[in-house]
Chimera marker file (.cmm) of the C-alpha trace (Angstrom):
<marker_set name="trace">
<marker id="1" x="9.192" y="-20.341" z="-2.879" r="1" g="1" b="0" radius="0.5"/>
<marker id="2" x="9.747" y="-20.969" z="0.795" r="1" g="1" b="0" radius="0.5"/>
<marker id="3" x="8.053" y="-19.184" z="3.670" r="1" g="1" b="0" radius="0.5"/>
<marker id="4" x="11.404" y="-17.533" z="4.467" r="1" g="1" b="0" radius="0.5"/>
<marker id="5" x="11.731" y="-16.220" z="0.894" r="1" g="1" b="0" radius="0.5"/>
<marker id="6" x="8.192" y="-14.822" z="1.078" r="1" g="1" b="0" radius="0.5"/>
<marker id="7" x="9.049" y="-13.083" z="4.364" r="1" g="1" b="0" radius="0.5"/>
<marker id="8" x="12.141" y="-11.621" z="2.692" r="1" g="1" b="0" radius="0.5"/>
<marker id="9" x="9.916" y="-10.237" z="-0.099" r="1" g="1" b="0" radius="0.5"/>
<marker id="10" x="7.727" y="-8.529" z="2.530" r="1" g="1" b="0" radius="0.5"/>
<marker id="11" x="10.810" y="-6.974" z="4.136" r="1" g="1" b="0" radius="0.5"/>
<marker id="12" x="12.009" y="-5.773" z="0.729" r="1" g="1" b="0" radius="0.5"/>
<marker id="13" x="8.630" y="-4.176" z="0.077" r="1" g="1" b="0" radius="0.5"/>
<marker id="14" x="8.742" y="-2.513" z="3.499" r="1" g="1" b="0" radius="0.5"/>
<marker id="15" x="12.110" y="-0.934" z="2.714" r="1" g="1" b="0" radius="0.5"/>
<marker id="16" x="10.866" y="0.309" z="-0.658" r="1" g="1" b="0" radius="0.5"/>
<marker id="17" x="7.645" y="1.768" z="0.764" r="1" g="1" b="0" radius="0.5"/>
<marker id="18" x="9.533" y="3.616" z="3.473" r="1" g="1" b="0" radius="0.5"/>
<marker id="19" x="11.851" y="5.112" z="0.840" r="1" g="1" b="0" radius="0.5"/>
<marker id="20" x="8.967" y="5.944" z="-1.511" r="1" g="1" b="0" radius="0.5"/>
<marker id="21" x="10.587" y="3.761" z="-4.183" r="1" g="1" b="0" radius="0.5"/>
<marker id="22" x="7.842" y="1.854" z="-5.964" r="1" g="1" b="0" radius="0.5"/>
<marker id="23" x="9.967" y="0.688" z="-8.894" r="1" g="1" b="0" radius="0.5"/>
<marker id="24" x="10.234" y="-2.766" z="-7.245" r="1" g="1" b="0" radius="0.5"/>
<marker id="25" x="6.470" y="-3.401" z="-7.278" r="1" g="1" b="0" radius="0.5"/>
<marker id="26" x="6.509" y="-5.481" z="-10.518" r="1" g="1" b="0" radius="0.5"/>
<marker id="27" x="9.127" y="-7.758" z="-8.947" r="1" g="1" b="0" radius="0.5"/>
<marker id="28" x="7.081" y="-8.280" z="-5.779" r="1" g="1" b="0" radius="0.5"/>
<marker id="29" x="3.455" y="-8.404" z="-6.992" r="1" g="1" b="0" radius="0.5"/>
<marker id="30" x="1.648" y="-10.461" z="-9.617" r="1" g="1" b="0" radius="0.5"/>
<marker id="31" x="0.001" y="-8.440" z="-12.425" r="1" g="1" b="0" radius="0.5"/>
<marker id="32" x="-3.441" y="-9.661" z="-11.261" r="1" g="1" b="0" radius="0.5"/>
<marker id="33" x="-2.809" y="-8.785" z="-7.587" r="1" g="1" b="0" radius="0.5"/>
<marker id="34" x="-5.880" y="-8.044" z="-5.439" r="1" g="1" b="0" radius="0.5"/>
<marker id="35" x="-5.847" y="-6.234" z="-2.096" r="1" g="1" b="0" radius="0.5"/>
<marker id="36" x="-9.137" y="-7.073" z="-0.398" r="1" g="1" b="0" radius="0.5"/>
<marker id="37" x="-10.006" y="-3.845" z="1.376" r="1" g="1" b="0" radius="0.5"/>
<marker id="38" x="-12.545" y="-1.094" z="0.855" r="1" g="1" b="0" radius="0.5"/>
<marker id="39" x="-12.285" y="-0.123" z="-1.908" r="1" g="1" b="0" radius="0.5"/>
<marker id="40" x="-10.630" y="-3.211" z="-3.349" r="1" g="1" b="0" radius="0.5"/>
<marker id="41" x="-7.372" y="-2.659" z="-5.218" r="1" g="1" b="0" radius="0.5"/>
<marker id="42" x="-7.148" y="-4.807" z="-8.355" r="1" g="1" b="0" radius="0.5"/>
<marker id="43" x="-4.066" y="-5.030" z="-10.510" r="1" g="1" b="0" radius="0.5"/>
<marker id="44" x="-0.533" y="-3.753" z="-10.378" r="1" g="1" b="0" radius="0.5"/>
<marker id="45" x="-1.354" y="-0.346" z="-11.877" r="1" g="1" b="0" radius="0.5"/>
<marker id="46" x="-4.068" y="0.275" z="-9.261" r="1" g="1" b="0" radius="0.5"/>
<marker id="47" x="-1.586" y="-0.715" z="-6.547" r="1" g="1" b="0" radius="0.5"/>
<marker id="48" x="0.994" y="1.758" z="-7.900" r="1" g="1" b="0" radius="0.5"/>
<marker id="49" x="-1.672" y="4.480" z="-7.891" r="1" g="1" b="0" radius="0.5"/>
<marker id="50" x="-2.635" y="3.610" z="-4.305" r="1" g="1" b="0" radius="0.5"/>
<marker id="51" x="0.970" y="3.930" z="-3.105" r="1" g="1" b="0" radius="0.5"/>
<marker id="52" x="1.440" y="7.204" z="-5.022" r="1" g="1" b="0" radius="0.5"/>
<marker id="53" x="-1.720" y="8.640" z="-3.440" r="1" g="1" b="0" radius="0.5"/>
<marker id="54" x="-0.570" y="7.532" z="0.026" r="1" g="1" b="0" radius="0.5"/>
<marker id="55" x="2.819" y="9.179" z="-0.474" r="1" g="1" b="0" radius="0.5"/>
<marker id="56" x="1.163" y="12.380" z="-1.762" r="1" g="1" b="0" radius="0.5"/>
<marker id="57" x="-1.185" y="12.618" z="1.234" r="1" g="1" b="0" radius="0.5"/>
<marker id="58" x="1.436" y="11.452" z="3.766" r="1" g="1" b="0" radius="0.5"/>
<marker id="59" x="4.928" y="12.378" z="2.491" r="1" g="1" b="0" radius="0.5"/>
<marker id="60" x="6.503" y="10.970" z="5.673" r="1" g="1" b="0" radius="0.5"/>
<marker id="61" x="4.478" y="7.715" z="5.586" r="1" g="1" b="0" radius="0.5"/>
<marker id="62" x="6.279" y="4.886" z="7.379" r="1" g="1" b="0" radius="0.5"/>
<marker id="63" x="5.620" y="1.226" z="8.031" r="1" g="1" b="0" radius="0.5"/>
<marker id="64" x="7.436" y="-0.463" z="10.905" r="1" g="1" b="0" radius="0.5"/>
<marker id="65" x="7.315" y="-4.238" z="10.909" r="1" g="1" b="0" radius="0.5"/>
<marker id="66" x="6.552" y="-5.518" z="14.392" r="1" g="1" b="0" radius="0.5"/>
<marker id="67" x="6.133" y="-9.241" z="13.608" r="1" g="1" b="0" radius="0.5"/>
<marker id="68" x="6.147" y="-11.514" z="10.570" r="1" g="1" b="0" radius="0.5"/>
<marker id="69" x="4.667" y="-15.005" z="10.648" r="1" g="1" b="0" radius="0.5"/>
<marker id="70" x="4.703" y="-17.339" z="7.654" r="1" g="1" b="0" radius="0.5"/>
<marker id="71" x="3.421" y="-20.761" z="6.768" r="1" g="1" b="0" radius="0.5"/>
<marker id="72" x="3.231" y="-22.233" z="3.302" r="1" g="1" b="0" radius="0.5"/>
<marker id="73" x="2.198" y="-19.537" z="0.837" r="1" g="1" b="0" radius="0.5"/>
<marker id="74" x="0.805" y="-17.176" z="3.517" r="1" g="1" b="0" radius="0.5"/>
<marker id="75" x="2.609" y="-14.370" z="5.347" r="1" g="1" b="0" radius="0.5"/>
<marker id="76" x="1.024" y="-12.381" z="8.198" r="1" g="1" b="0" radius="0.5"/>
<marker id="77" x="2.667" y="-9.040" z="8.892" r="1" g="1" b="0" radius="0.5"/>
<marker id="78" x="1.925" y="-6.857" z="11.891" r="1" g="1" b="0" radius="0.5"/>
<marker id="79" x="2.946" y="-3.249" z="11.274" r="1" g="1" b="0" radius="0.5"/>
<marker id="80" x="2.750" y="0.101" z="12.946" r="1" g="1" b="0" radius="0.5"/>
<marker id="81" x="1.968" y="2.662" z="10.247" r="1" g="1" b="0" radius="0.5"/>
<marker id="82" x="2.322" y="6.406" z="10.664" r="1" g="1" b="0" radius="0.5"/>
<marker id="83" x="2.308" y="9.639" z="8.736" r="1" g="1" b="0" radius="0.5"/>
<marker id="84" x="1.426" y="13.314" z="8.698" r="1" g="1" b="0" radius="0.5"/>
<marker id="85" x="-1.548" y="14.450" z="6.603" r="1" g="1" b="0" radius="0.5"/>
<marker id="86" x="0.087" y="17.091" z="4.379" r="1" g="1" b="0" radius="0.5"/>
<marker id="87" x="-1.467" y="16.493" z="0.948" r="1" g="1" b="0" radius="0.5"/>
<marker id="88" x="-4.988" y="16.100" z="-0.392" r="1" g="1" b="0" radius="0.5"/>
<marker id="89" x="-6.577" y="12.667" z="0.030" r="1" g="1" b="0" radius="0.5"/>
<marker id="90" x="-9.853" y="11.614" z="-1.615" r="1" g="1" b="0" radius="0.5"/>
<marker id="91" x="-10.899" y="15.247" z="-1.946" r="1" g="1" b="0" radius="0.5"/>
<marker id="92" x="-10.100" y="16.071" z="1.702" r="1" g="1" b="0" radius="0.5"/>
<marker id="93" x="-7.816" y="18.966" z="2.533" r="1" g="1" b="0" radius="0.5"/>
<marker id="94" x="-4.807" y="18.106" z="4.702" r="1" g="1" b="0" radius="0.5"/>
<marker id="95" x="-5.035" y="18.811" z="8.427" r="1" g="1" b="0" radius="0.5"/>
<marker id="96" x="-1.317" y="18.709" z="9.210" r="1" g="1" b="0" radius="0.5"/>
<marker id="97" x="-2.038" y="16.165" z="11.952" r="1" g="1" b="0" radius="0.5"/>
<marker id="98" x="-0.161" y="12.901" z="12.404" r="1" g="1" b="0" radius="0.5"/>
<marker id="99" x="-1.334" y="9.372" z="13.124" r="1" g="1" b="0" radius="0.5"/>
<marker id="100" x="0.150" y="6.111" z="14.310" r="1" g="1" b="0" radius="0.5"/>
<marker id="101" x="-1.830" y="2.902" z="14.080" r="1" g="1" b="0" radius="0.5"/>
<marker id="102" x="-1.352" y="-0.867" z="14.158" r="1" g="1" b="0" radius="0.5"/>
<marker id="103" x="-2.309" y="-2.813" z="11.043" r="1" g="1" b="0" radius="0.5"/>
<marker id="104" x="-2.199" y="-6.468" z="10.074" r="1" g="1" b="0" radius="0.5"/>
<marker id="105" x="-1.845" y="-7.730" z="6.502" r="1" g="1" b="0" radius="0.5"/>
<marker id="106" x="-2.249" y="-11.357" z="5.472" r="1" g="1" b="0" radius="0.5"/>
<marker id="107" x="-0.625" y="-11.913" z="2.078" r="1" g="1" b="0" radius="0.5"/>
<marker id="108" x="-0.769" y="-14.961" z="-0.193" r="1" g="1" b="0" radius="0.5"/>
<marker id="109" x="2.197" y="-15.666" z="-2.465" r="1" g="1" b="0" radius="0.5"/>
<marker id="110" x="2.604" y="-17.595" z="-5.697" r="1" g="1" b="0" radius="0.5"/>
<marker id="111" x="5.998" y="-18.079" z="-7.345" r="1" g="1" b="0" radius="0.5"/>
<marker id="112" x="7.622" y="-15.482" z="-5.084" r="1" g="1" b="0" radius="0.5"/>
<marker id="113" x="5.087" y="-12.712" z="-5.743" r="1" g="1" b="0" radius="0.5"/>
<marker id="114" x="2.106" y="-11.492" z="-3.760" r="1" g="1" b="0" radius="0.5"/>
<marker id="115" x="-1.131" y="-12.425" z="-5.521" r="1" g="1" b="0" radius="0.5"/>
<marker id="116" x="-3.626" y="-11.214" z="-2.938" r="1" g="1" b="0" radius="0.5"/>
<marker id="117" x="-3.789" y="-9.746" z="0.539" r="1" g="1" b="0" radius="0.5"/>
<marker id="118" x="-6.252" y="-8.765" z="3.245" r="1" g="1" b="0" radius="0.5"/>
<marker id="119" x="-5.644" y="-5.742" z="5.462" r="1" g="1" b="0" radius="0.5"/>
<marker id="120" x="-7.059" y="-5.231" z="8.944" r="1" g="1" b="0" radius="0.5"/>
<marker id="121" x="-6.895" y="-1.869" z="10.748" r="1" g="1" b="0" radius="0.5"/>
<marker id="122" x="-8.981" y="0.582" z="12.742" r="1" g="1" b="0" radius="0.5"/>
<marker id="123" x="-9.698" y="3.183" z="10.070" r="1" g="1" b="0" radius="0.5"/>
<marker id="124" x="-11.952" y="5.194" z="12.380" r="1" g="1" b="0" radius="0.5"/>
<marker id="125" x="-9.075" y="5.671" z="14.826" r="1" g="1" b="0" radius="0.5"/>
<marker id="126" x="-6.931" y="7.020" z="11.985" r="1" g="1" b="0" radius="0.5"/>
<marker id="127" x="-9.671" y="9.461" z="10.946" r="1" g="1" b="0" radius="0.5"/>
<marker id="128" x="-9.971" y="10.676" z="14.530" r="1" g="1" b="0" radius="0.5"/>
<marker id="129" x="-6.215" y="11.161" z="14.889" r="1" g="1" b="0" radius="0.5"/>
<marker id="130" x="-6.090" y="13.085" z="11.605" r="1" g="1" b="0" radius="0.5"/>
<marker id="131" x="-9.091" y="15.263" z="12.510" r="1" g="1" b="0" radius="0.5"/>
<marker id="132" x="-11.081" y="14.367" z="9.406" r="1" g="1" b="0" radius="0.5"/>
<marker id="133" x="-14.817" y="13.627" z="9.225" r="1" g="1" b="0" radius="0.5"/>
<marker id="134" x="-15.898" y="10.028" z="9.522" r="1" g="1" b="0" radius="0.5"/>
<marker id="135" x="-17.748" y="9.118" z="6.315" r="1" g="1" b="0" radius="0.5"/>
<marker id="136" x="-21.484" y="8.509" z="6.600" r="1" g="1" b="0" radius="0.5"/>
<marker id="137" x="-22.834" y="5.150" z="5.489" r="1" g="1" b="0" radius="0.5"/>
<link id1="1" id2="2" r="1" g="1" b="0" radius="0.2"/>
<link id1="2" id2="3" r="1" g="1" b="0" radius="0.2"/>
<link id1="3" id2="4" r="1" g="1" b="0" radius="0.2"/>
<link id1="4" id2="5" r="1" g="1" b="0" radius="0.2"/>
<link id1="5" id2="6" r="1" g="1" b="0" radius="0.2"/>
<link id1="6" id2="7" r="1" g="1" b="0" radius="0.2"/>
<link id1="7" id2="8" r="1" g="1" b="0" radius="0.2"/>
<link id1="8" id2="9" r="1" g="1" b="0" radius="0.2"/>
<link id1="9" id2="10" r="1" g="1" b="0" radius="0.2"/>
<link id1="10" id2="11" r="1" g="1" b="0" radius="0.2"/>
<link id1="11" id2="12" r="1" g="1" b="0" radius="0.2"/>
<link id1="12" id2="13" r="1" g="1" b="0" radius="0.2"/>
<link id1="13" id2="14" r="1" g="1" b="0" radius="0.2"/>
<link id1="14" id2="15" r="1" g="1" b="0" radius="0.2"/>
<link id1="15" id2="16" r="1" g="1" b="0" radius="0.2"/>
<link id1="16" id2="17" r="1" g="1" b="0" radius="0.2"/>
<link id1="17" id2="18" r="1" g="1" b="0" radius="0.2"/>
<link id1="18" id2="19" r="1" g="1" b="0" radius="0.2"/>
<link id1="19" id2="20" r="1" g="1" b="0" radius="0.2"/>
<link id1="20" id2="21" r="1" g="1" b="0" radius="0.2"/>
<link id1="21" id2="22" r="1" g="1" b="0" radius="0.2"/>
<link id1="22" id2="23" r="1" g="1" b="0" radius="0.2"/>
<link id1="23" id2="24" r="1" g="1" b="0" radius="0.2"/>
<link id1="24" id2="25" r="1" g="1" b="0" radius="0.2"/>
<link id1="25" id2="26" r="1" g="1" b="0" radius="0.2"/>
<link id1="26" id2="27" r="1" g="1" b="0" radius="0.2"/>
<link id1="27" id2="28" r="1" g="1" b="0" radius="0.2"/>
<link id1="28" id2="29" r="1" g="1" b="0" radius="0.2"/>
<link id1="29" id2="30" r="1" g="1" b="0" radius="0.2"/>
<link id1="30" id2="31" r="1" g="1" b="0" radius="0.2"/>
<link id1="31" id2="32" r="1" g="1" b="0" radius="0.2"/>
<link id1="32" id2="33" r="1" g="1" b="0" radius="0.2"/>
<link id1="33" id2="34" r="1" g="1" b="0" radius="0.2"/>
<link id1="34" id2="35" r="1" g="1" b="0" radius="0.2"/>
<link id1="35" id2="36" r="1" g="1" b="0" radius="0.2"/>
<link id1="36" id2="37" r="1" g="1" b="0" radius="0.2"/>
<link id1="37" id2="38" r="1" g="1" b="0" radius="0.2"/>
<link id1="38" id2="39" r="1" g="1" b="0" radius="0.2"/>
<link id1="39" id2="40" r="1" g="1" b="0" radius="0.2"/>
<link id1="40" id2="41" r="1" g="1" b="0" radius="0.2"/>
<link id1="41" id2="42" r="1" g="1" b="0" radius="0.2"/>
<link id1="42" id2="43" r="1" g="1" b="0" radius="0.2"/>
<link id1="43" id2="44" r="1" g="1" b="0" radius="0.2"/>
<link id1="44" id2="45" r="1" g="1" b="0" radius="0.2"/>
<link id1="45" id2="46" r="1" g="1" b="0" radius="0.2"/>
<link id1="46" id2="47" r="1" g="1" b="0" radius="0.2"/>
<link id1="47" id2="48" r="1" g="1" b="0" radius="0.2"/>
<link id1="48" id2="49" r="1" g="1" b="0" radius="0.2"/>
<link id1="49" id2="50" r="1" g="1" b="0" radius="0.2"/>
<link id1="50" id2="51" r="1" g="1" b="0" radius="0.2"/>
<link id1="51" id2="52" r="1" g="1" b="0" radius="0.2"/>
<link id1="52" id2="53" r="1" g="1" b="0" radius="0.2"/>
<link id1="53" id2="54" r="1" g="1" b="0" radius="0.2"/>
<link id1="54" id2="55" r="1" g="1" b="0" radius="0.2"/>
<link id1="55" id2="56" r="1" g="1" b="0" radius="0.2"/>
<link id1="56" id2="57" r="1" g="1" b="0" radius="0.2"/>
<link id1="57" id2="58" r="1" g="1" b="0" radius="0.2"/>
<link id1="58" id2="59" r="1" g="1" b="0" radius="0.2"/>
<link id1="59" id2="60" r="1" g="1" b="0" radius="0.2"/>
<link id1="60" id2="61" r="1" g="1" b="0" radius="0.2"/>
<link id1="61" id2="62" r="1" g="1" b="0" radius="0.2"/>
<link id1="62" id2="63" r="1" g="1" b="0" radius="0.2"/>
<link id1="63" id2="64" r="1" g="1" b="0" radius="0.2"/>
<link id1="64" id2="65" r="1" g="1" b="0" radius="0.2"/>
<link id1="65" id2="66" r="1" g="1" b="0" radius="0.2"/>
<link id1="66" id2="67" r="1" g="1" b="0" radius="0.2"/>
<link id1="67" id2="68" r="1" g="1" b="0" radius="0.2"/>
<link id1="68" id2="69" r="1" g="1" b="0" radius="0.2"/>
<link id1="69" id2="70" r="1" g="1" b="0" radius="0.2"/>
<link id1="70" id2="71" r="1" g="1" b="0" radius="0.2"/>
<link id1="71" id2="72" r="1" g="1" b="0" radius="0.2"/>
<link id1="72" id2="73" r="1" g="1" b="0" radius="0.2"/>
<link id1="73" id2="74" r="1" g="1" b="0" radius="0.2"/>
<link id1="74" id2="75" r="1" g="1" b="0" radius="0.2"/>
<link id1="75" id2="76" r="1" g="1" b="0" radius="0.2"/>
<link id1="76" id2="77" r="1" g="1" b="0" radius="0.2"/>
<link id1="77" id2="78" r="1" g="1" b="0" radius="0.2"/>
<link id1="78" id2="79" r="1" g="1" b="0" radius="0.2"/>
<link id1="79" id2="80" r="1" g="1" b="0" radius="0.2"/>
<link id1="80" id2="81" r="1" g="1" b="0" radius="0.2"/>
<link id1="81" id2="82" r="1" g="1" b="0" radius="0.2"/>
<link id1="82" id2="83" r="1" g="1" b="0" radius="0.2"/>
<link id1="83" id2="84" r="1" g="1" b="0" radius="0.2"/>
<link id1="84" id2="85" r="1" g="1" b="0" radius="0.2"/>
<link id1="85" id2="86" r="1" g="1" b="0" radius="0.2"/>
<link id1="86" id2="87" r="1" g="1" b="0" radius="0.2"/>
<link id1="87" id2="88" r="1" g="1" b="0" radius="0.2"/>
<link id1="88" id2="89" r="1" g="1" b="0" radius="0.2"/>
<link id1="89" id2="90" r="1" g="1" b="0" radius="0.2"/>
<link id1="90" id2="91" r="1" g="1" b="0" radius="0.2"/>
<link id1="91" id2="92" r="1" g="1" b="0" radius="0.2"/>
<link id1="92" id2="93" r="1" g="1" b="0" radius="0.2"/>
<link id1="93" id2="94" r="1" g="1" b="0" radius="0.2"/>
<link id1="94" id2="95" r="1" g="1" b="0" radius="0.2"/>
<link id1="95" id2="96" r="1" g="1" b="0" radius="0.2"/>
<link id1="96" id2="97" r="1" g="1" b="0" radius="0.2"/>
<link id1="97" id2="98" r="1" g="1" b="0" radius="0.2"/>
<link id1="98" id2="99" r="1" g="1" b="0" radius="0.2"/>
<link id1="99" id2="100" r="1" g="1" b="0" radius="0.2"/>
<link id1="100" id2="101" r="1" g="1" b="0" radius="0.2"/>
<link id1="101" id2="102" r="1" g="1" b="0" radius="0.2"/>
<link id1="102" id2="103" r="1" g="1" b="0" radius="0.2"/>
<link id1="103" id2="104" r="1" g="1" b="0" radius="0.2"/>
<link id1="104" id2="105" r="1" g="1" b="0" radius="0.2"/>
<link id1="105" id2="106" r="1" g="1" b="0" radius="0.2"/>
<link id1="106" id2="107" r="1" g="1" b="0" radius="0.2"/>
<link id1="107" id2="108" r="1" g="1" b="0" radius="0.2"/>
<link id1="108" id2="109" r="1" g="1" b="0" radius="0.2"/>
<link id1="109" id2="110" r="1" g="1" b="0" radius="0.2"/>
<link id1="110" id2="111" r="1" g="1" b="0" radius="0.2"/>
<link id1="111" id2="112" r="1" g="1" b="0" radius="0.2"/>
<link id1="112" id2="113" r="1" g="1" b="0" radius="0.2"/>
<link id1="113" id2="114" r="1" g="1" b="0" radius="0.2"/>
<link id1="114" id2="115" r="1" g="1" b="0" radius="0.2"/>
<link id1="115" id2="116" r="1" g="1" b="0" radius="0.2"/>
<link id1="116" id2="117" r="1" g="1" b="0" radius="0.2"/>
<link id1="117" id2="118" r="1" g="1" b="0" radius="0.2"/>
<link id1="118" id2="119" r="1" g="1" b="0" radius="0.2"/>
<link id1="119" id2="120" r="1" g="1" b="0" radius="0.2"/>
<link id1="120" id2="121" r="1" g="1" b="0" radius="0.2"/>
<link id1="121" id2="122" r="1" g="1" b="0" radius="0.2"/>
<link id1="122" id2="123" r="1" g="1" b="0" radius="0.2"/>
<link id1="123" id2="124" r="1" g="1" b="0" radius="0.2"/>
<link id1="124" id2="125" r="1" g="1" b="0" radius="0.2"/>
<link id1="125" id2="126" r="1" g="1" b="0" radius="0.2"/>
<link id1="126" id2="127" r="1" g="1" b="0" radius="0.2"/>
<link id1="127" id2="128" r="1" g="1" b="0" radius="0.2"/>
<link id1="128" id2="129" r="1" g="1" b="0" radius="0.2"/>
<link id1="129" id2="130" r="1" g="1" b="0" radius="0.2"/>
<link id1="130" id2="131" r="1" g="1" b="0" radius="0.2"/>
<link id1="131" id2="132" r="1" g="1" b="0" radius="0.2"/>
<link id1="132" id2="133" r="1" g="1" b="0" radius="0.2"/>
<link id1="133" id2="134" r="1" g="1" b="0" radius="0.2"/>
<link id1="134" id2="135" r="1" g="1" b="0" radius="0.2"/>
<link id1="135" id2="136" r="1" g="1" b="0" radius="0.2"/>
<link id1="136" id2="137" r="1" g="1" b="0" radius="0.2"/>
</marker_set>
């Protein structure tokens, strides 16, 4: 697949995430997908669970694409993500507070599907905006 087709797949995912429609995930991600973050997300079912948990905790969760850069099988996406903490997340009660934060995701594609990605964001800033305790090491 071309870099342009991979960018189109990222845009399609963005539209689906913003609508809360995760039925397209099998079309966009390989079954052995890995999202290298803490904790690591391995496999399509774990990815579906992650998105469901995000939508439960932040029913108005949005991702706005700021920039997309692509070369070969790699796509870098710069987003602004936002949401209001209205549902339980990892055992934490919702605060009702909102956040807005930049994030960068570098995704690797194979045969038109994402096979792995790395996410970069300031998680501590999100915790502060949401008014939740910063986890101890």
